[in-house]
C-alpha positions as CSV (number, residue, x, y, z in Angstrom):
1,M,0.0,0.0,0.0
2,R,1.1,3.5,-0.8
3,W,0.3,5.9,2.0
4,T,-0.4,9.6,1.2
5,L,-1.4,12.3,3.6
6,K,-3.5,15.1,1.9
7,S,-1.8,18.4,2.0
8,K,-3.1,20.8,4.6
9,P,-5.4,23.5,3.3
10,E,-4.6,27.2,3.7
11,K,-4.4,28.0,7.4
12,E,-6.5,31.2,7.0
13,K,-9.4,29.3,5.4
14,V,-9.4,26.7,8.1
15,Q,-9.2,29.3,10.9
16,K,-12.0,31.4,9.3
17,L,-14.3,28.4,9.1
18,Q,-13.4,27.3,12.7
19,N,-14.4,30.7,14.0
20,E,-17.6,31.0,11.9
21,L,-18.9,27.5,12.8
22,Q,-17.3,27.2,16.3
23,I,-15.8,23.8,15.4
24,N,-12.3,22.3,16.0
25,E,-9.4,22.4,13.5
26,I,-9.9,18.7,12.4
27,I,-13.5,19.2,11.3
28,A,-12.7,22.6,9.7
29,T,-9.8,20.9,7.8
30,L,-12.0,18.1,6.5
31,L,-14.6,20.6,5.3
32,V,-12.1,22.8,3.4
33,Q,-10.6,19.7,1.8
34,R,-14.1,19.0,0.4
35,G,-14.3,22.6,-1.0
36,I,-16.5,23.9,1.8
37,E,-15.0,27.3,2.8
38,T,-17.9,29.5,3.9
39,Y,-20.7,29.4,6.5
40,D,-23.3,29.1,3.7
41,Q,-21.6,26.2,2.0
42,A,-21.3,24.5,5.4
43,R,-25.0,25.0,6.1
44,Q,-25.9,23.5,2.7
45,F,-23.5,20.6,3.4
46,F,-24.7,19.8,6.9
47,R,-28.4,20.7,6.3
48,P,-29.2,19.6,2.8
49,S,-32.6,20.8,1.7
50,L,-35.0,19.9,-1.1
51,A,-35.1,23.7,-1.8
52,D,-31.4,23.3,-2.9
53,L,-32.5,21.2,-6.0
54,H,-32.2,23.1,-9.3
55,N,-35.1,24.1,-11.5
56,P,-35.4,21.1,-13.9
57,Y,-36.2,23.5,-16.8
58,L,-32.5,24.7,-16.7
59,M,-31.7,21.4,-18.4
60,K,-31.4,21.7,-22.2
61,D,-34.5,20.3,-24.0
62,M,-36.6,19.9,-20.8
63,E,-39.4,22.0,-22.2
64,K,-39.5,19.9,-25.4
65,A,-39.5,16.7,-23.4
66,V,-42.4,17.8,-21.1
67,S,-44.5,19.2,-24.0
68,R,-44.1,16.0,-26.0
69,I,-45.2,13.8,-23.0
70,E,-48.1,16.1,-22.3
71,K,-49.1,15.9,-26.0
72,A,-48.9,12.1,-25.9
73,I,-51.2,12.1,-22.8
74,A,-53.7,14.5,-24.4
75,D,-53.8,12.4,-27.6
76,G,-54.0,9.0,-25.8
77,E,-50.8,7.7,-27.2
78,N,-49.0,4.6,-25.9
79,I,-45.7,5.5,-24.0
80,L,-42.9,3.0,-23.7
81,V,-40.4,3.6,-20.8
82,F,-37.1,2.0,-21.9
83,G,-34.0,1.5,-19.7
84,D,-30.8,-0.4,-19.2
85,Y,-30.8,-3.7,-17.2
86,D,-28.5,-2.5,-14.3
87,V,-29.5,-0.8,-11.1
88,D,-29.5,2.7,-12.5
89,G,-31.5,1.7,-15.5
90,T,-34.1,-0.4,-13.7
91,T,-34.6,2.1,-10.9
92,A,-35.0,4.9,-13.6
93,V,-37.6,2.9,-15.5
94,S,-39.5,2.1,-12.3
95,L,-39.4,5.8,-11.3
96,V,-40.7,7.3,-14.6
97,S,-43.2,4.6,-15.4
98,S,-44.7,4.5,-11.9
99,Y,-45.0,8.3,-11.9
100,L,-46.7,8.5,-15.3
101,K,-49.0,5.6,-14.3
102,S,-50.2,7.6,-11.3
103,F,-52.3,9.7,-13.7
104,Y,-52.1,8.0,-17.1
105,P,-52.7,4.3,-17.9
106,N,-51.2,3.9,-21.4
107,V,-47.6,3.3,-20.1
108,A,-45.5,0.1,-20.4
109,T,-41.9,-0.7,-19.6
110,Y,-39.1,-2.3,-21.6
111,I,-35.7,-3.6,-20.4
112,P,-33.5,-5.1,-23.1
113,D,-32.2,-8.7,-22.6
114,R,-28.5,-8.5,-21.6
115,Y,-27.7,-11.6,-23.7
116,D,-30.0,-11.2,-26.7
117,E,-29.9,-7.4,-27.2
118,G,-27.0,-6.2,-25.2
119,Y,-26.5,-2.7,-23.7
120,G,-28.6,0.3,-24.6
121,I,-31.4,1.0,-27.1
122,S,-32.0,-2.1,-29.3
123,Y,-33.6,-2.6,-32.7
124,K,-35.6,-5.4,-31.1
125,G,-37.0,-2.9,-28.6
126,I,-38.0,-0.5,-31.3
127,D,-39.7,-3.3,-33.3
128,F,-41.6,-4.2,-30.1
129,A,-42.7,-0.6,-29.8
130,E,-43.9,-0.6,-33.5
131,D,-45.7,-3.9,-33.2
132,N,-47.5,-2.7,-30.1
133,E,-48.4,0.8,-31.4
134,F,-46.1,2.8,-29.1
135,T,-45.5,6.2,-30.6
136,L,-43.2,7.6,-27.9
137,I,-40.2,6.0,-26.2
138,I,-38.6,7.5,-23.1
139,A,-35.1,6.1,-22.9
140,L,-33.3,6.2,-19.5
141,D,-29.7,5.7,-18.6
142,C,-28.9,5.0,-22.3
143,G,-29.3,6.4,-25.8
144,I,-26.8,9.3,-25.9
145,K,-24.9,7.5,-28.7
146,S,-27.8,5.7,-30.3
147,V,-27.9,7.8,-33.5
148,D,-28.7,4.9,-35.8
149,H,-31.4,3.4,-33.5
150,V,-33.2,6.7,-33.1
151,A,-33.1,7.3,-36.9
152,Y,-34.6,3.7,-37.3
153,A,-37.4,4.7,-34.9
154,N,-38.0,8.0,-36.7
155,E,-38.6,6.1,-39.9
156,R,-41.3,4.2,-38.1
157,N,-43.0,7.4,-36.7
158,I,-41.8,6.6,-33.2
159,D,-40.5,9.6,-31.2
160,F,-37.7,9.4,-28.7
161,I,-36.9,11.3,-25.5
162,I,-33.5,10.4,-24.2
163,C,-32.5,10.8,-20.5
164,D,-28.8,9.9,-20.2
165,H,-25.8,10.9,-18.1
166,H,-23.0,9.3,-20.2
167,R,-20.6,11.3,-22.3
168,P,-22.1,12.1,-25.7
169,G,-20.3,11.2,-29.0
170,D,-19.6,13.6,-31.8
171,M,-23.2,13.6,-32.9
172,L,-26.4,13.6,-30.9
173,P,-29.3,11.3,-31.9
174,K,-32.2,13.1,-33.7
175,A,-34.6,12.7,-30.8
176,I,-37.4,15.1,-29.8
177,A,-35.4,15.9,-26.6
178,V,-32.0,14.8,-25.4
179,L,-31.7,15.3,-21.6
180,D,-28.0,14.9,-20.6
181,P,-26.2,17.4,-18.4
182,K,-22.9,16.2,-20.0
183,R,-24.0,17.7,-23.3
184,G,-21.6,20.4,-24.4
185,D,-24.4,22.9,-25.0
186,C,-26.3,22.2,-21.8
187,S,-25.7,24.7,-19.0
188,Y,-27.5,22.8,-16.3
189,P,-25.6,23.7,-13.0
190,Y,-24.9,20.1,-12.0
191,D,-23.6,17.4,-14.4
192,E,-22.9,14.4,-12.1
193,L,-26.5,13.1,-12.0
194,C,-26.9,9.3,-12.6
195,G,-29.5,8.1,-15.1
196,C,-32.2,7.8,-12.5
197,G,-31.3,11.3,-11.4
198,V,-31.9,12.6,-14.9
199,G,-35.2,10.7,-14.9
200,F,-36.1,12.4,-11.6
201,K,-35.5,15.8,-13.1
202,L,-37.9,14.8,-15.9
203,I,-40.7,13.9,-13.4
204,Q,-39.9,17.0,-11.4
205,A,-40.5,19.1,-14.5
206,L,-43.7,17.2,-15.3
207,A,-44.8,17.7,-11.7
208,Q,-44.2,21.5,-11.8
209,N,-46.2,21.6,-15.0
210,R,-49.1,19.8,-13.2
211,N,-48.9,22.1,-10.1
212,Q,-47.4,19.4,-7.9
213,T,-44.7,20.2,-5.4
214,I,-41.5,18.4,-4.5
215,D,-43.4,16.8,-1.5
216,D,-45.5,14.9,-4.0
217,L,-42.3,13.3,-5.4
218,L,-40.7,12.2,-2.0
219,I,-42.0,8.7,-2.4
220,Y,-39.8,8.2,-5.5
221,L,-36.5,9.2,-3.8
222,D,-35.8,5.6,-2.4
223,L,-35.2,4.7,-6.1
224,V,-33.0,7.7,-6.8
225,A,-30.9,7.1,-3.7
226,T,-30.4,3.4,-4.6
227,A,-29.3,4.4,-8.1
228,I,-26.9,7.1,-6.8
229,A,-25.3,4.6,-4.4
230,A,-25.0,1.8,-7.0
231,D,-23.7,4.0,-9.9
232,I,-20.9,5.4,-7.7
233,V,-21.5,9.0,-8.8
234,P,-20.2,11.9,-6.6
235,I,-22.1,12.5,-3.4
236,T,-22.0,16.3,-3.9
237,G,-24.5,19.0,-4.9
238,E,-27.9,17.6,-6.0
239,N,-26.8,14.0,-5.5
240,R,-26.1,14.7,-1.9
241,V,-29.6,16.1,-1.4
242,L,-31.3,13.3,-3.3
243,A,-29.3,10.6,-1.5
244,K,-29.9,12.0,1.9
245,F,-33.7,12.3,1.5
246,G,-33.8,9.0,-0.4
247,L,-32.1,7.3,2.5
248,E,-34.7,8.7,4.9
249,V,-37.4,7.2,2.7
250,I,-35.6,3.8,2.6
251,N,-35.4,3.9,6.4
252,T,-38.9,5.2,7.2
253,N,-41.3,4.4,4.3
254,P,-39.7,2.4,1.5
255,R,-41.8,1.1,-1.4
256,P,-42.9,-2.6,-0.9
257,G,-40.2,-3.9,-3.2
258,I,-37.3,-2.4,-1.2
259,K,-39.1,-3.2,2.1
260,A,-39.2,-6.9,1.0
261,L,-35.4,-6.8,0.3
262,I,-34.4,-5.3,3.6
263,Q,-37.0,-6.4,6.2
264,N,-35.0,-9.4,7.5
265,L,-31.9,-7.3,8.2
266,K,-30.9,-6.8,11.8
267,K,-29.7,-3.2,11.2
268,K,-32.2,-0.5,12.3
269,V,-30.8,2.3,10.1
270,L,-29.3,1.7,6.7
271,T,-26.5,3.8,5.4
272,I,-25.5,4.5,1.8
273,T,-22.9,1.7,2.2
274,D,-25.7,-0.8,3.0
275,V,-27.5,0.3,-0.1
276,V,-24.3,-0.4,-2.1
277,F,-23.7,-3.8,-0.6
278,I,-27.2,-5.1,0.2
279,I,-29.9,-3.5,-2.0
280,A,-28.0,-2.8,-5.2
281,P,-26.4,-6.2,-5.8
282,R,-29.8,-7.9,-5.5
283,I,-31.5,-5.5,-7.9
284,N,-28.6,-6.0,-10.3
285,A,-28.8,-9.8,-10.0
286,A,-32.1,-9.9,-11.8
287,G,-30.6,-8.5,-15.0
288,R,-27.3,-10.5,-14.6
289,I,-28.8,-13.9,-14.1
290,K,-32.4,-13.8,-15.4
291,H,-33.9,-10.6,-16.8
292,G,-34.0,-6.9,-15.7
293,N,-37.8,-7.0,-16.0
294,E,-37.8,-8.9,-12.7
295,A,-36.2,-5.9,-10.9
296,V,-38.8,-3.5,-12.4
297,A,-41.6,-5.9,-11.4
298,L,-40.2,-5.8,-7.8
299,L,-39.7,-2.1,-7.6
300,T,-43.1,-1.2,-9.1
301,E,-45.1,-3.7,-7.0
302,Y,-47.5,-2.1,-4.5
303,D,-48.6,-5.3,-2.7
304,L,-46.1,-6.4,0.0
305,D,-47.0,-10.1,-0.2
306,Q,-46.4,-10.2,-3.9
307,A,-43.2,-8.1,-3.5
308,E,-41.9,-10.7,-1.0
309,I,-42.4,-13.4,-3.6
310,F,-40.4,-11.3,-6.1
311,A,-37.7,-10.6,-3.6
312,S,-37.2,-14.2,-2.7
313,E,-36.7,-15.0,-6.4
314,I,-34.2,-12.2,-6.7
315,E,-32.5,-13.4,-3.6
316,Q,-31.9,-16.8,-5.4
317,H,-30.5,-15.0,-8.4
318,N,-28.1,-13.1,-6.2
319,S,-27.0,-16.4,-4.6
320,D,-26.4,-17.9,-8.1
321,R,-24.5,-14.7,-9.1
322,K,-22.2,-15.1,-6.1
323,D,-21.4,-18.7,-7.1
324,L,-20.7,-17.8,-10.7
325,D,-18.5,-14.8,-9.9
326,K,-16.4,-16.8,-7.5
327,Q,-15.9,-19.6,-10.1
328,I,-15.1,-17.3,-13.0
329,T,-12.7,-15.2,-10.9
330,V,-10.7,-18.4,-10.0
331,E,-10.6,-19.4,-13.7
332,A,-9.5,-15.9,-14.8
333,L,-6.7,-15.8,-12.1
334,S,-5.4,-19.2,-13.3
335,Q,-5.5,-18.0,-16.9
336,I,-3.3,-14.9,-16.0
337,E,-0.8,-17.2,-14.1
338,E,-0.7,-19.8,-17.0
339,N,0.0,-17.1,-19.6
340,N,2.7,-15.5,-17.4
341,E,0.8,-12.2,-17.5
342,T,1.2,-11.2,-13.8
343,N,3.7,-8.4,-14.6
344,R,1.8,-6.6,-17.4
345,F,0.4,-3.1,-17.1
346,T,-3.1,-4.5,-17.9
347,T,-5.3,-7.5,-17.3
348,V,-7.2,-8.7,-20.4
349,V,-8.8,-12.2,-20.2
350,Y,-11.3,-14.1,-22.3
351,Q,-13.2,-17.3,-22.2
352,E,-16.2,-17.9,-24.4
353,N,-18.4,-19.6,-21.8
354,W,-18.1,-17.1,-19.0
355,H,-21.4,-15.7,-17.9
356,K,-21.9,-12.3,-19.4
357,G,-23.9,-11.1,-16.4
358,V,-21.0,-11.3,-14.0
359,I,-17.9,-10.3,-16.0
360,G,-18.1,-6.7,-14.6
361,I,-17.9,-8.1,-11.1
362,V,-15.1,-10.4,-12.1
363,A,-13.2,-7.4,-13.6
364,S,-13.5,-5.6,-10.2
365,R,-12.2,-8.7,-8.4
366,L,-9.2,-9.0,-10.7
367,T,-8.5,-5.2,-10.3
368,E,-8.4,-5.8,-6.5
369,T,-5.9,-8.7,-7.1
370,Y,-3.5,-7.1,-9.6
371,Y,-4.4,-3.4,-9.2
372,R,-4.3,-2.4,-12.9
373,P,-6.8,-1.6,-15.6
374,T,-8.7,-4.8,-16.3
375,I,-11.0,-6.1,-19.1
376,V,-12.9,-9.4,-19.0
377,F,-14.3,-10.7,-22.3
378,T,-16.9,-13.4,-23.1
379,K,-18.6,-14.6,-26.2
380,S,-21.9,-12.8,-27.0
381,G,-23.5,-14.0,-30.2
382,D,-21.0,-13.7,-33.0
383,K,-18.9,-11.1,-31.2
384,L,-17.0,-10.7,-27.9
385,A,-18.4,-8.5,-25.2
386,A,-16.5,-7.2,-22.3
387,S,-16.5,-5.1,-19.1
388,A,-13.6,-2.9,-18.1
389,R,-12.7,-1.6,-14.7
390,S,-9.9,0.9,-13.8
391,V,-7.7,2.0,-10.9
392,K,-8.0,5.3,-9.1
393,D,-7.2,8.3,-11.2
394,F,-6.7,6.4,-14.5
395,D,-9.3,7.0,-17.2
396,V,-10.1,3.7,-18.9
397,Y,-12.6,5.3,-21.3
398,N,-9.8,7.4,-22.8
399,A,-7.6,4.4,-23.1
400,L,-10.4,2.5,-25.0
401,E,-10.9,5.6,-27.2
402,A,-7.2,5.3,-28.2
403,C,-7.9,1.6,-29.2
404,A,-11.2,2.3,-31.0
405,E,-10.0,1.0,-34.4
406,H,-10.2,-2.5,-32.9
407,L,-13.6,-2.2,-31.3
408,E,-17.1,-2.4,-32.7
409,Q,-18.6,-0.2,-30.0
410,F,-17.8,1.0,-26.5
411,G,-19.2,3.4,-23.9
412,G,-18.9,4.2,-20.2
413,H,-17.1,6.3,-17.6
414,M,-13.6,7.0,-16.4
415,Y,-13.6,3.9,-14.1
416,A,-16.0,1.5,-15.8
417,A,-16.8,0.8,-19.4
418,G,-18.3,-1.9,-21.8
419,M,-17.4,-2.8,-25.3
420,T,-17.8,-5.3,-28.1
421,L,-15.4,-6.5,-30.8
422,K,-15.0,-9.1,-33.5
423,E,-13.2,-12.2,-32.2
424,E,-10.4,-11.9,-34.8
425,N,-9.6,-8.5,-33.4
426,Y,-9.2,-9.7,-29.8
427,T,-5.4,-10.2,-29.8
428,A,-4.7,-7.0,-31.6
429,F,-6.9,-5.1,-29.2
430,K,-5.3,-6.7,-26.2
431,E,-1.8,-5.7,-27.3
432,A,-3.0,-2.1,-28.3
433,F,-4.6,-1.7,-24.9
434,E,-1.5,-2.8,-23.1
435,R,0.6,-0.4,-25.1
436,V,-1.7,2.6,-24.5
437,V,-1.8,2.0,-20.7
438,E,1.9,1.4,-20.5
439,Q,2.5,4.8,-22.3
440,T,0.0,6.8,-20.3
441,I,-0.3,5.5,-16.8
442,H,1.9,6.9,-14.0
443,P,3.7,4.0,-12.2
444,D,2.3,5.2,-8.8
445,L,-1.2,4.5,-10.0
446,L,-0.4,0.8,-10.1
447,I,0.1,0.7,-6.4
448,P,-3.0,0.9,-4.3
449,E,-3.2,4.2,-2.4
450,I,-4.5,4.9,1.1
451,S,-5.0,8.6,1.3
452,A,-5.4,9.9,4.9
453,D,-7.2,13.2,5.3
454,V,-5.8,14.4,8.6
455,E,-3.1,13.3,11.1
456,M,-4.3,13.4,14.6
457,E,-4.0,12.0,18.2
458,L,-6.2,9.3,19.6
459,S,-7.1,11.8,22.3
460,D,-8.8,14.0,19.7
461,I,-11.5,11.4,19.3
462,N,-14.5,12.4,21.5
463,E,-18.3,12.5,21.4
464,K,-18.5,15.9,19.7
465,L,-16.0,14.9,16.9
466,I,-18.1,11.7,16.2
467,R,-21.4,13.6,16.2
468,L,-20.0,16.0,13.6
469,L,-18.5,13.3,11.5
470,N,-21.9,11.5,11.4
471,Q,-23.3,14.7,9.9
472,F,-20.9,14.3,6.9
473,E,-23.0,11.4,5.7
474,P,-24.1,10.2,3.2
475,F,-20.6,9.3,2.1
476,G,-19.4,8.5,-1.4
477,P,-17.1,9.8,-4.2
478,Q,-15.8,13.3,-3.4
479,N,-17.2,13.0,0.1
480,M,-15.6,9.8,1.3
481,T,-15.5,8.6,4.9
482,P,-12.7,10.6,6.6
483,V,-9.5,8.6,7.0
484,F,-7.1,9.5,9.9
485,L,-3.4,8.8,10.5
486,T,-2.1,8.4,14.0
487,K,1.5,7.7,14.9
488,G,3.0,6.0,18.0
489,V,0.1,3.6,18.5
490,K,0.5,0.5,20.7
491,D,-1.7,-2.5,21.3
492,T,-2.3,-3.2,25.0
493,G,-1.7,-6.9,24.6
494,Y,-5.1,-8.1,23.3
495,A,-4.0,-8.4,19.6
496,K,-5.3,-11.5,17.9
497,G,-6.2,-12.8,14.5
498,I,-10.0,-13.5,14.0
499,G,-12.1,-15.0,11.3
500,Q,-12.0,-18.4,9.6
501,N,-8.3,-18.3,8.8
502,E,-7.5,-15.5,11.2
503,E,-7.4,-13.2,8.2
504,H,-8.7,-10.3,10.2
505,L,-7.0,-8.4,13.1
506,K,-8.6,-7.3,16.4
507,L,-6.7,-5.0,18.7
508,F,-7.2,-2.6,21.7
509,V,-5.0,0.4,21.1
510,K,-3.7,3.4,23.0
511,Q,-1.1,6.0,22.1
512,S,2.4,5.7,23.6
513,R,2.1,9.0,25.5
514,S,-1.2,8.0,27.2
515,F,-0.3,4.3,27.6
516,G,-0.9,4.1,31.3
517,S,-4.3,5.9,31.2
518,S,-7.7,4.3,30.7
519,E,-8.4,6.0,27.3
520,G,-8.1,3.5,24.4
521,F,-10.2,2.1,21.6
522,G,-11.1,-1.3,20.2
523,A,-9.8,-1.6,16.6
524,I,-10.7,-4.0,13.8
525,G,-8.6,-4.6,10.6
526,F,-10.4,-6.6,7.9
527,G,-7.9,-8.5,5.8
528,L,-5.1,-7.3,8.0
529,G,-4.4,-10.6,9.9
530,N,-1.0,-10.7,8.3
531,K,0.0,-7.6,10.3
532,L,-0.4,-9.3,13.7
533,E,3.4,-9.5,14.3
534,L,3.7,-5.7,13.8
535,T,1.6,-5.2,16.9
536,K,3.1,-7.7,19.3
537,N,5.1,-6.9,22.5
538,Q,3.6,-3.4,22.6
539,K,5.8,-2.2,19.7
540,P,4.7,1.3,18.4
541,F,3.2,1.5,14.9
542,E,1.4,3.9,12.7
543,A,-2.2,3.4,11.8
544,V,-4.6,4.7,9.1
545,Y,-8.2,4.2,10.0
546,C,-11.8,5.4,9.9
547,I,-13.9,5.9,13.1
548,D,-16.9,3.7,13.5
549,E,-19.6,3.2,16.1
550,N,-20.0,-0.4,16.9
551,E,-23.4,-1.6,18.3
552,F,-23.4,-4.8,20.3
553,N,-26.2,-5.9,22.6
554,G,-27.6,-2.4,22.7
555,N,-24.3,-0.8,23.7
556,V,-22.6,1.6,21.3
557,T,-18.8,1.9,21.5
558,V,-16.3,3.8,19.4
559,Q,-14.2,1.5,17.2
560,L,-11.3,2.2,14.8
561,R,-11.7,0.5,11.4
562,L,-8.1,0.0,10.4
563,K,-7.2,0.4,6.8
564,D,-3.5,-0.4,7.2
565,L,-0.6,-0.5,9.7
566,R,3.1,0.1,9.4
């Protein structure tokens, strides 16, 4: 692990904020590091309000989108809500379709089959719309590059409204409206919305047009928060507001589908991390193992008994998904070893029988193992399809762009992308990708980094600090859980390995200078069992950690969640 300590912000800015908010230097430093430098910015950060949401009509083409939907409703047209099969897509489809159905019956949903149709708008979906007399398709979380598909629909007198958040290509599709805050000509104030977030702006605009208020839309925010968590978008600006209020809905009044997924959990209050690791994988499992329609059916079901039946089916898909991803990861790792590819700048693997629904997860697992840009291919029809994952601060989308001559199509983000290519181009692509990454990646980026926000003493940890840190939630990209560095830490003699193979580390720590006193903290290091020797015989060490509150038998204690020791 490569340890870095973030540089201290300007002292004047920290002191100014300390004085204005009457807080300590640690909290003020954390805020300035997050770009919060004034009283008003801090108020907005600590007290997110639905009033902070932007006017949806600031988004390019929003008026066109709303007037086309209102015309469809006035004329009794059939509307098809189309979306991708992952969490962002299925939540977005559930959101827009259930909102429209609350006042208009002629609405149906369409999720493409991951295996038969692949990612994004499909010709098969457009043919379905034509056969069933749909004259308006609202596409969510996809479509920004679907120039040919939209042209195909236009020839059949089917109009498109596209709601996307991916980077546009050189040319926009000729749709009635293209809602995408990443459009170069769109001056919307916040461009980090997920696909479901863009869908929410559309229903917000429709609601305003119908004299509804934001309060009428609160019931949809559990879906938006789930998508924000799953799609790993920054938890800043509007996303922070939507995530915070969406989490409140999840914890107090979730829709039956989400309630059915979480009702057996022991946790009383779910955090954004729980959404990422508990709710999102289950919603995703439907599209990975069976069909994304099952996720939409769950999320739009209003009867709890029926939702519980759907949830138990999805639970089984999730279990199957786990088995598959373990098996394929083992096969991929042995392929890398057998081909003597452990020392490359990239990981690119292919096996024609790998399950297309889990190759993205496998790519993430391989990235954790070798820590380098990774692509996992499988056979899909007469082509190869792949998922790419990157390492921190390396833009895999740009690397794919540099290899575009070998690809049929590709799309995605800085850290995750998908692509297809012809089988005969696989080897040439693999070598080109290796070359591009070798020439453009900084060697430091190939070593996992732990970045600590602030160095502090264990004695700085008190109730007030923890209370304020809790108000930093929800955490996520650009507002990560604060990481602290403390030197001169000693275990008091309780250090031990725990877990099946003692792969985790449990300690009770104090700082050297207060070793005789009673103040100290329990500490847990997941995956750090191999560091046990470091802590023996009360040898001092340095620790990087987050501060957790651990609840056991109704007692809440402060616990350090160790990230690394040295």
